[in-house]
Structures are given as C-alpha cells and as structure tokens.
VOBATOR-205512 format. One record per atom (N, C-alpha, C, O): residue in three letters; x, y, z. Coordinates in steps of 0.001 Angstrom, whole numbers, padded with zeros to 6 digits, always signed. Layout:
N
ALAXYZ/...
***
This chain:
197
MET+000820-001187+000000/MET+000000+000000+000000/MET+000869+001259+000000/MET+000416+002333-000395/LEU+002117+001119+000445/LEU+003021+002265+000460/LEU+003950+002205-000741/LEU+004363+001126-001167/ASN+004276+003375-001283/ASN+005232+003420-002382/ASN+006654+003515-001834/ASN+006872+003390-000629/GLU+007605+003735-002715/GLU+009016+003769-002329/GLU+009324+004889-001328/GLU+010256+004770-000532/GLU+008550+005965-001366/GLU+008755+007087-000428/GLU+008025+006885+000898/GLU+008063+007760+001763/GLY+007358+005733+001065/GLY+006634+005471+002305/GLY+005293+006175+002367/GLY+004760+006401+003454/ARG+004739+006526+001207/ARG+003447+007210+001147/ARG+002363+006240+000676/ARG+002624+005334-000116/VAL+001141+006445+001178/VAL-000003+005652+000740/VAL-000183+005883-000759/VAL-000254+007024-001216/ASP-000256+004793-001516/ASP-000369+004884-002965/ASP-001371+003840-003447/ASP-001070+002646-003466/PHE-002550+004287-003834/PHE-003601+003372-004265/PHE-003196+002580-005508/PHE-003715+001489-005740/ARG-002276+003119-006308/ARG-001812+002415-007512/ARG-001093+001123-007162/ARG-001008+000218-007993/LYS-000573+001025-005942/LYS+000098-000198-005502/LYS-000919-001293-005156/LYS-000566-002469-005076/ILE-002153-000909-004954/ILE-003186-001857-004528/ILE-004079-002267-005697/ILE-004288-003455-005943/ILE-004597-001283-006405/ILE-005411-001535-007593/ILE-004862-000627-008695/ILE-005276+000526-008817/PRO-003933-001148-009492/PRO-003277-000302-010491/PRO-004105-000112-011759/PRO-004897-000974-012140/PHE-003903+001033-012398/PHE-004489+001328-013704/PHE-003547+000773-014763/PHE-002364+001113-014784/ALA-004061-000070-015632/ALA-003213-000730-016624/ALA-002964+000130-017866/ALA-002139-000224-018709/GLY-003665+001246-017980/GLY-003466+002119-019130/GLY-002357+003117-018888/GLY-001616+003022-017910/GLU-002252+004080-019797/GLU-001258+005141-019680/GLU-001962+006482-019822/GLU-002856+006648-020652/PHE-001548+007421-019009/PHE-002049+008792-019143/PHE-001032+009708-018480/PHE-001163+010021-017296/PRO-000021+010141-019225/PRO+001100+010872-018629/PRO+000823+012338-018294/PRO+001706+013010-017761/TRP-000358+012851-018586/TRP-000669+014256-018324/TRP-001157+014446-016898/TRP-001738+013532-016311/ASN-000926+015625-016339/ASN-001397+015944-014988/ASN-002858+016389-014972/ASN-003520+016315-013937/GLY-003350+016841-016100/GLY-004736+017276-016189/GLY-005418+016637-017382/GLY-004761+016089-018267/ILE-006741+016712-017399/ILE-007525+016104-018467/ILE-008124+017216-019315/ILE-008788+018108-018787/ALA-007900+017174-020607/ALA-008490+018143-021530/ALA-009965+017796-021701/ALA-010303+016728-022213/CYS-010832+018694-021274/CYS-012279+018428-021322/CYS-012758+018159-022738/CYS-013604+017290-022951/ASP-012220+018906-023723/ASP-012670+018698-025099/ASP-012277+017307-025599/ASP-013033+016683-026344/ALA-011112+016819-025199/ALA-010675+015478-025591/ALA-011587+014416-024979/ALA-011982+013463-025650/GLU-011915+014591-023701/GLU-012787+013626-023030/GLU-014192+013658-023624/GLU-014814+012612-023811/THR-014688+014845-023916/THR-016018+014969-024511/THR-016063+014283-025866/THR-017014+013561-026166/LEU-015040+014502-026690/LEU-015005+013863-028000/LEU-014883+012341-027853/LEU-015485+011602-028632/ALA-014128+011871-026885/ALA-014033+010432-026634/ALA-015402+009866-026229/ALA-015749+008748-026608/ASP-016169+010631-025467/ASP-017522+010195-025093/ASP-018425+010113-026320/ASP-019254+009209-026425/VAL-018263+011064-027253/VAL-019046+011054-028496/VAL-018696+009811-029305/VAL-019585+009087-029751/VAL-017411+009565-029493/VAL-016952+008420-030289/VAL-017436+007104-029674/VAL-017812+006178-030392/ARG-017424+007030-028338/ARG-017859+005799-027659/ARG-019376+005687-027554/ARG-019904+004666-027113/ARG-020072+006750-027965/ARG-021542+006817-027861/ARG-022007+006621-026418/ARG-022991+005936-026140/LYS-021258+007250-025515/LYS-021611+007172-024101/LYS-022955+007863-023893/LYS-023130+008998-024335/PRO-023902+007212-023235/PRO-025205+007847-022991/PRO-025060+009103-022130/PRO-024141+009214-021318/LEU-025977+010037-022323/LEU-026003+011237-021494/LEU-026394+010855-020073/LEU-027036+009829-019844/ASP-025999+011689-019131/ASP-026316+011463-017720/ASP-027830+011363-017524/ASP-028607+011934-018290/GLU-028232+010631-016493/GLU-029660+010492-016190/GLU-030267+011779-015651/GLU-031464+012013-015816/ASN-029460+012611-015012/ASN-029947+013890-014503/ASN-030177+014822-015688/ASN-029248+015074-016455/PRO-031404+015343-015857/PRO-031707+016171-017031/PRO-030830+017424-017159/PRO-030465+017809-018270/LEU-030497+018053-016050/LEU-029657+019249-016110/LEU-028248+018894-016596/LEU-027704+019556-017480/ILE-027668+017849-016015/ILE-026331+017415-016430/ILE-026364+016935-017877/ILE-025448+017214-018651/ALA-027418+016215-018238/ALA-027551+015728-019614/ALA-027590+016881-020609/ALA-026987+016788-021678/SER-028283+017960-020280/SER-028352+019100-021206/SER-026987+019777-021338/SER-026623+020223-022426/LEU-026230+019858-020243/LEU-024875+020420-020316/LEU-023967+019528-021158/LEU-023199+020021-021984/GLU-024057+018206-020948/GLU-023261+017273-021739/GLU-023617+017368-023223/GLU-022731+017375-024078/ALA-024908+017440-023525/ALA-025340+017515-024922/ALA-024798+018784-025586/ALA-024355+018747-026734/GLY-024836+019900-024865/GLY-024296+021147-025406/GLY-022806+021046-025679/GLY-022331+021509-026716/SER-022064+020444-024755/SER-020621+020264-024942/SER-020336+019360-026136/SER-019413+019617-026909/ARG-021124+018307-026284/ARG-020918+017375-027393/ARG-021225+018030-028733/ARG-020571+017741-029736/ASP-022215+018908-028748/ASP-022549+019610-029991/ASP-021438+020565-030422/ASP-021239+020795-031615/ARG-020721+021116-029456/ARG-019689+022122-029757/ARG-018308+021528-030039/ARG-017478+022194-030659/VAL-018041+020306-029605/VAL-016697+019745-029743/VAL-016438+019302-031185/VAL-017323+018794-031873/SER-015205+019514-031608/SER-014836+019168-032975/SER-013398+018644-032998/SER-012506+019229-032383/LEU-013189+017561-033698/LEU-011852+016995-033831/LEU-010886+018015-034436/LEU-009736+018115-034009/ASP-011344+018753-035408/ASP-010489+019727-036095/ASP-010084+020897-035206/ASP-009104+021582-035501/GLN-010814+021134-034130/GLN-010513+022275-033265/GLN-009705+021890-032022/GLN-009387+022752-031203/LEU-009375+020622-031876/LEU-008569+020205-030732/LEU-007156+020753-030871/LEU-006588+020765-031963/SER-006596+021203-029759/SER-005173+021568-029760/SER-004360+020287-029939/SER-004906+019187-029842/ASP-003071+020421-030196/ASP-002223+019239-030356/ASP-002248+018372-029097/ASP-002331+017147-029185/GLU-002176+019016-027912/GLU-002199+018238-026669/GLU-003542+017553-026468/GLU-003588+016388-026073/SER-004638+018261-026734/SER-005962+017651-026602/SER-006118+016472-027554/SER-006695+015447-027192/PHE-005603+016618-028769/PHE-005674+015525-029741/PHE-004913+014303-029226/PHE-005409+013179-029309/GLU-003704+014525-028694/GLU-002911+013413-028167/GLU-003627+012746-026992/GLU-003618+011521-026872/GLN-004246+013552-026128/GLN-005013+012973-025015/GLN-006194+012162-025550/GLN-006463+011059-025075/PHE-006889+012708-026532/PHE-008040+012031-027133/PHE-007627+010650-027656/PHE-008289+009651-027374/VAL-006537+010603-028413/VAL-006052+009334-028969/VAL-005680+008373-027842/VAL-006019+007191-027894/GLN-004976+008885-026812/GLN-004582+008015-025703/GLN-005800+007528-024919/GLN-005822+006386-024458/MET-006804+008375-024766/MET-008035+007951-024087/MET-008675+006777-024820/MET-009115+005813-024193/LEU-008727+006860-026149/LEU-009321+005767-026923/LEU-008474+004499-026813/LEU-009012+003395-026730/ARG-007147+004659-026813/ARG-006277+003494-026610/ARG-006534+002865-025245/ARG-006669+001647-025123/ASN-006601+003714-024225/ASN-006865+003210-022876/ASN-008206+002493-022819/ASN-008324+001426-022218/HIS-009210+003083-023444/HIS-010536+002475-023403/HIS-010530+001103-024065/HIS-011138+000159-023561/ARG-009852+001001-025174/ARG-009742-000308-025847/ARG-009046-001334-024969/ARG-009458-002493-024914/ALA-007991-000911-024285/ALA-007177-001836-023492/ALA-007762-002126-022110/ALA-007636-003242-021606/THR-008403-001123-021491/THR-008803-001269-020080/THR-010282-001033-019806/THR-010789-001435-018759/GLY-010982-000385-020736/GLY-012372-000012-020482/GLY-012518+001359-019851/GLY-013633+001802-019577/TYR-011396+002040-019618/TYR-011401+003368-018995/TYR-010601+004340-019850/TYR-009603+003958-020461/LEU-011038+005596-019893/LEU-010362+006603-020709/LEU-009010+007022-020146/LEU-008037+007179-020883/HIS-008965+007201-018823/HIS-007762+007723-018174/HIS-007761+007287-016720/HIS-008702+006645-016252/ASP-006706+007637-016017/ASP-006562+007168-014638/ASP-007647+007698-013712/ASP-008029+007000-012773/MET-008162+008911-013940/MET-009225+009418-013069/MET-010534+008672-013318/MET-011270+008384-012374/ASP-010826+008361-014565/ASP-011995+007564-014921/ASP-011907+006203-014223/ASP-012889+005721-013658/PHE-010722+005595-014268/PHE-010459+004320-013608/PHE-010605+004451-012086/PHE-011239+003613-011443/ALA-010018+005502-011522/ALA-010024+005688-010067/ALA-011442+005803-009529/ALA-011778+005172-008527/ARG-012273+006600-010183/ARG-013663+006758-009713/ARG-014362+005405-009631/ARG-015088+005133-008674/ALA-014143+004563-010627/ALA-014830+003272-010675/ALA-014206+002216-009767/ALA-014911+001348-009252/ASN-012880+002285-009565/ASN-012188+001202-008867/ASN-011644+001558-007495/ASN-011354+000667-006696/TRP-011502+002826-007213/TRP-010978+003253-005912/TRP-012055+003911-005055/TRP-011897+004005-003838/GLY-013143+004366-005666/GLY-014181+005084-004933/GLY-013839+006547-004697/GLY-014516+007223-003923/THR-012803+007041-005351/THR-012373+008425-005232/THR-011701+008805-006544/THR-011247+007927-007278/LYS-011630+010084-006850/LYS-011145+010425-008193/LYS-009639+010539-008324/LYS-009135+010612-009444/TRP-008907+010557-007234/TRP-007449+010499-007338/TRP-006842+009908-006086/TRP-007539+009576-005127/ASN-005549+009785-006115/ASN-004789+009095-005075/ASN-004859+009832-003728/ASN-005323+010970-003657/ALA-004398+009176-002682/ALA-004335+009772-001342/ALA-003377+010965-001352/ALA-002381+010970-002075/TYR-003697+011975-000537/TYR-002825+013149-000413/TYR-002892+013666+001021/TYR-003664+013154+001832/ASP-002083+014679+001334/ASP-001983+015215+002709/ASP-001902+014077+003723/ASP-002809+013872+004529/GLN-000801+013351+003662/GLN-000670+012108+004402/GLN+000201+012222+005638/GLN+001086+013072+005732/ALA-000080+011337+006582/ALA+000785+011115+007741/ALA+000758+009608+007994/ALA-000272+009056+008380/VAL+001885+008954+007776/VAL+001973+007503+007932/VAL+002896+007201+009108/VAL+004008+007725+009186/ASP+002430+006358+010018/ASP+003246+005906+011147/ASP+003306+004385+011061/ASP+002414+003693+011551/GLN+004363+003870+010435/GLN+004465+002428+010220/GLN+004584+001655+011526/GLN+004057+000547+011635/GLU+005266+002218+012516/GLU+005399+001529+013810/GLU+004051+001351+014482/GLU+003756+000285+015023/ALA+003234+002393+014451/ALA+001913+002319+015077/ALA+000899+001601+014189/ALA-000171+001205+014651/GLY+001242+001436+012913/GLY+000312+000797+011982/GLY-000863+001681+011640/GLY-001982+001203+011457/THR-000602+003002+011552/THR-001680+003946+011250/THR-001300+004813+010058/THR-000125+005019+009755/ALA-002330+005311+009398/ALA-002138+006257+008303/ALA-003324+007217+008292/ALA-004473+006816+008478/ARG-003019+008483+008070/ARG-004049+009505+007882/ARG-003826+010064+006493/ARG-002695+010351+006101/PHE-004921+010217+005745/PHE-004786+010816+004425/PHE-006139+011359+003983/PHE-007190+010978+004499/ASP-006075+012251+003024/ASP-007286+012803+002425/ASP-007489+012170+001057/ASP-006546+011707+000416/THR-008748+012166+000631/THR-009104+011722-000717/THR-010108+012717-001274/THR-010653+013552-000553/ALA-010335+012607-002558/ALA-011358+013433-003197/ALA-012670+012655-003158/ALA-012726+011509-003604/TRP-013698+013255-002638/TRP-015032+012693-002507/TRP-015098+011743-001321/TRP-014815+012141-000191/SER-015466+010505-001565/SER-015741+009583-000469/SER-014495+008810-000050/SER-013443+008919-000680/PHE-014625+008032+001017/PHE-013474+007242+001450/PHE-013304+006077+000469/PHE-014287+005600-000098/PRO-012081+005623+000270/PRO-011788+004639-000781/PRO-012122+003207-000369/PRO-011224+002386-000182/GLU-013384+002916-000231/GLU-013790+001591+000236/GLU-013246+000448-000622/GLU-012787-000546-000059/PRO-013272+000536-001964/PRO-012716-000579-002744/PRO-011237-000846-002444/PRO-010798-001996-002457/ILE-010478+000204-002178/ILE-009061+000049-001841/ILE-008932-000701-000512/ILE-008125-001623-000387/LEU-009721-000304+000460/LEU-009646-000928+001784/LEU-010123-002378+001749/LEU-009585-003227+002460/LEU-011119-002661+000932/LEU-011560-004044+000767/LEU-010440-004900+000180/LEU-010225-006035+000606/LYS-009728-004344-000803/LYS-008625-005083-001437/LYS-007476-005317-000454/LYS-006918-006414-000406/VAL-007122-004300+000327/VAL-006067-004458+001333/VAL-006485-005518+002348/VAL-005681-006363+002742/SER-007735-005468+002763/SER-008246-006446+003717/SER-008217-007856+003135/SER-007970-008828+003850/GLU-008468-007955+001852/GLU-008406-009246+001166/GLU-006956-009759+001116/GLU-006707-010955+001269/GLN-006014-008842+000900/GLN-004602-009220+000828/GLN-004035-009620+002192/GLN-003098-010414+002274/PHE-004611-009065+003257/PHE-004185-009376+004633/PHE-005404-009854+005420/PHE-005907-009129+006278/PRO-005886-011072+005135/PRO-007169-011529+005683/PRO-007224-011648+007205/PRO-008312-011609+007778/ASP-006089-011790+007865/ASP-006091-011928+009321/ASP-006054-010581+010032/ASP-006294-010505+011237/ALA-005754-009526+009293/ALA-005661-008187+009898/ALA-007050-007574+010057/ALA-007939-007787+009232/THR-007213-006821+011119/THR-008423-006029+011311/THR-008060-004583+010966/THR-007178-003988+011584/ILE-008744-004039+009985/ILE-008483-002681+009521/ILE-009650-001804+009936/ILE-010780-001982+009481/GLU-009353-000858+010805/GLU-010395+000047+011299/GLU-010162+001425+010704/GLU-009069+001982+010805/ILE-011202+001967+010083/ILE-011069+003300+009512/ILE-012153+004220+010090/ILE-013252+003801+010454/ARG-011778+005466+010146/ARG-012717+006537+010509/ARG-012569+007581+009423/ARG-011456+007942+009043/TYR-013691+008063+008927/TYR-013630+009016+007831/TYR-014631+010144+008045/TYR-015655+009979+008707/ALA-014304+011281+007471/ALA-015200+012436+007500/ALA-014774+013374+006383/ALA-013585+013503+006092/ASP-015735+014021+005763/ASP-015373+015000+004750/ASP-015699+016410+005226/ASP-016081+016617+006378/GLU-015544+017364+004333/GLU-015725+018767+004696/GLU-017174+019116+005021/GLU-017437+020146+005641/ASP-018102+018280+004614/ASP-019516+018479+004923/ASP-019748+017922+006327/ASP-020359+016866+006498/ILE-019259+018638+007310/ILE-019154+018165+008693/ILE-020470+017575+009200/ILE-021481+018265+009339/GLY-020413+016266+009470/GLY-021519+015577+010112/GLY-022394+014733+009223/GLY-023233+013992+009735/SER-022240+014807+007896/SER-023167+014008+007086/SER-022504+012925+006244/SER-023169+011944+005910/ASN-021269+013046+005896/ASN-020579+011983+005164/ASN-019405+011541+006026/ASN-018256+011909+005782/CYS-019722+010744+007039/CYS-018693+010329+007985/CYS-019115+009034+008665/CYS-020272+008618+008604/GLY-018139+008413+009315/GLY-018447+007201+010053/GLY-017205+006372+010286/GLY-016079+006826+010082/SER-017436+005153+010718/SER-016335+004206+010923/SER-016744+002870+010324/SER-017908+002470+010368/VAL-015739+002188+009758/VAL-015956+000884+009135/VAL-014784-000009+009532/VAL-013636+000433+009556/THR-015084-001259+009842/THR-014060-002245+010158/THR-014056-003295+009057/THR-015096-003838+008683/PHE-012843-003569+008543/PHE-012658-004553+007472/PHE-011860-005736+007998/PHE-010931-005579+008790/GLN-012244-006921+007543/GLN-011483-008132+007875/GLN-011797-009181+006814/GLN-012952-009378+006438/GLY-010756-009845+006342/GLY-010943-010920+005381/GLY-011577-010480+004077/GLY-012296-011258+003449/GLY-011329-009259+003659/GLY-011878-008768+002401/GLY-013325-008331+002468/GLY-013982-008173+001439/LYS-013830-008131+003695/LYS-015232-007715+003866/LYS-015328-006608+004903/LYS-014486-006499+005795/ALA-016363-005790+004776/ALA-016694-004832+005826/ALA-017502-005606+006860/ALA-018600-006081+006571/VAL-016951-005732+008075/VAL-017596-006564+009095/VAL-018370-005733+010119/VAL-019173-006278+010875/ALA-018136-004427+010149/ALA-018885-003553+011065/ALA-018919-002157+010468/ALA-017950-001696+009865/ARG-020066-001485+010649/ARG-020250-000117+010144/ARG-021026+000707+011165/ARG-021982+000231+011777/ASP-020602+001927+011329/ASP-021357+002919+012099/ASP-021209+004221+011325/ASP-020212+004929+011473/GLU-022200+004535+010500/GLU-022095+005666+009584/GLU-023291+006592+009717/GLU-024407+006169+010017/ALA-023022+007857+009484/ALA-024078+008867+009553/ALA-025105+008621+008450/ALA-024774+008206+007340/GLN-026344+008888+008793/GLN-027409+008839+007791/GLN-027362+010121+006966/GLN-026528+010997+007198/ARG-028267+010213+006006/ARG-028415+011482+005282/ARG-028804+012559+006288/ARG-029570+012296+007215/TRP-028285+013763+006111/TRP-028532+014880+007027/TRP-030025+015075+007270/TRP-030444+015289+008408/ALA-030822+015003+006223/ALA-032270+015226+006334/ALA-032964+014141+007160/ALA-034057+014363+007681/ASP-032333+012969+007282/ASP-032941+011862+008021/ASP-032531+011815+009493/ASP-033011+010963+010241/MET-031648+012723+009915/MET-031170+012717+011301/MET-031968+013693+012159/MET-032431+014730+011686/ASP-032116+013331+013443/ASP-032684+014292+014381/ASP-031541+015159+014929/ASP-030379+014946+014582/GLN-031865+016112+015766/GLN-030858+017066+016245/GLN-029728+016379+017030/GLN-028559+016729+016867/LEU-030078+015397+017885/LEU-029050+014689+018653/LEU-028088+013927+017746/LEU-026878+013926+017975/GLN-028626+013284+016723/GLN-027770+012563+015781/GLN-026862+013534+015028/GLN-025679+013258+014829/ARG-027411+014654+014618/ARG-026593+015655+013918/ARG-025448+016140+014796/ARG-024315+016267+014332/GLU-025741+016409+016058/GLU-024693+016867+016984/GLU-023629+015790+017187/GLU-022435+016089+017219/LYS-024069+014523+017324/LYS-023138+013406+017488/LYS-022189+013322+016299/LYS-020974+013233+016477/TRP-022744+013350+015078/TRP-021920+013175+013889/TRP-021080+014407+013583/TRP-019999+014286+013006/GLN-021550+015569+013951/GLN-020711+016754+013782/GLN-019487+016667+014694/GLN-018367+016951+014267/ALA-019703+016277+015942/ALA-018584+016137+016884/ALA-017609+015068+016387/ALA-016394+015251+016456/PHE-018140+013962+015889/PHE-017310+012899+015344/PHE-016462+013422+014182/PHE-015254+013193+014137/ALA-017095+014119+013252/ALA-016388+014623+012067/ALA-015317+015641+012446/ALA-014219+015613+011889/TYR-015615+016532+013375/TYR-014603+017498+013817/TYR-013389+016775+014418/TYR-012247+017169+014184/GLU-013647+015719+015190/GLU-012545+014968+015796/GLU-011701+014283+014720/GLU-010472+014343+014761/VAL-012361+013629+013756/VAL-011632+012935+012692/VAL-010826+013922+011847/VAL-009669+013660+011518/LYS-011430+015043+011499/LYS-010752+016033+010667/LYS-009716+016843+011449/LYS-008893+017550+010867/ARG-009773+016727+012774/ARG-008910+017516+013660/ARG-009155+019013+013467/ARG-008233+019829+013476/TRP-010415+019329+013295/TRP-010858+020710+013154/TRP-011644+021098+014392/TRP-012080+020238+015157/THR-011823+022389+014584/THR-012731+022902+015609/THR-013825+023669+014881/THR-013616+024110+013751/PRO-014988+023836+015506/PRO-016052+024615+014855/PRO-015575+026030+014478/PRO-016007+026573+013461/ASP-014692+026625+015288/ASP-014180+027961+014953/ASP-013409+027955+013652/ASP-013563+028869+012842/GLU-012573+026932+013430/GLU-011809+026829+012179/GLU-012740+026635+010990/GLU-012502+027170+009908/ASP-013799+025865+011203/ASP-014732+025579+010119/ASP-015462+026844+009685/ASP-015771+027003+008504/ASP-015745+027752+010631/ASP-016455+028991+010314/ASP-015604+029928+009454/ASP-016132+030753+008709/GLU-014280+029787+009567/GLU-013388+030652+008796/GLU-013406+030226+007351/GLU-012721+030825+006522/
***
C-alpha cells in the first residue's frame, strides 16, 4: 500500500493498466471520446443538457495538439482497459477520483491519515483487507460536509464486518446531527471555529 517514499499509494493496490502521462484532463478530448464511444447522457436532465451542449460544440479539427494526443490516448486506454484515463479508472475502482494526499503515515503504530477526493476509498480498503485476511483494519472518515458523510468501518478478510455511519442529514434528528458533527470534527482535527473561517 506504500510506495518507495513510504506514502499511501492506491496504484500499488489496484493499479491502472493504461497510460495517461498528463497531470490534467483536456475536457474537449474527453467529450469527444464520449461522443466516439456513444456514451449515454447522464440520467440527470440538467447534467444531460450540459453534456449535450458540450458534445454539440466539440470538434476533432478544433482540438489543440495536446488535446488531440489525449483524445487518442483515451481511446487506446478504453480499448485496453475499459477506462479513458486514470481518473476515470479511479472513480470506478478506488471510490475516489485520485490518489491519497496530505498524508501522515506511522508504520510503527500501523496507522495512516490521508485525504481523498469525494468519499473514502472503500474498494481500496476491501482489497487491502483481502490481501491481509487476518488483519483487522479500522477506519474513521469524515469530509468537509461536517456531520453528514462520515463514520467508521471495520474490514477483515476482504469484507466490511462492522459499520457505524451517519445517515443522510435530512434523516437525522438534532441529537444525531450533533453526534456526527462532533465525530467529524474529531476525525478532521478541526474545531467549529476553524470551520467557520
């Protein structure tokens, strides 16, 4: 799970078999790749209308050289792996759109703290648990939406064996909201004063 620098690296657990050497994704290249693949529009009508507008405006002849190269590589990746690029792969296979960042790893204590984009990387933790079936992996997670996307999950033998997670904010009563807000502040190591800033 750790790379050569001792940092949490999801690529060591569930690697992307394609190639995408760019640090960013050219939206026009991805949109054109979606057109070529005949990817259906999103189910959400608002998102679908935005996607349709982007698809109507994109043109192979108007791609910059870099966008064109990304477009070609996306199609190669899709043929080889089913995914356009590493972020497309990460969302589907890691449960987050990119690798762990802002890390603190203590190998002696057997602990790691890190941030991810969006939700906690459950598929990664399931895979680690599968690789070390006798280990009990306990995680606590919280995002910036203090109190509503947080909880704790215990993994063992490639399965989630215990969960205590916040419900949707609208489904919680005031006591539950206070409980999960306090939990999230503790996990994030934030105080309500810092959050207000």
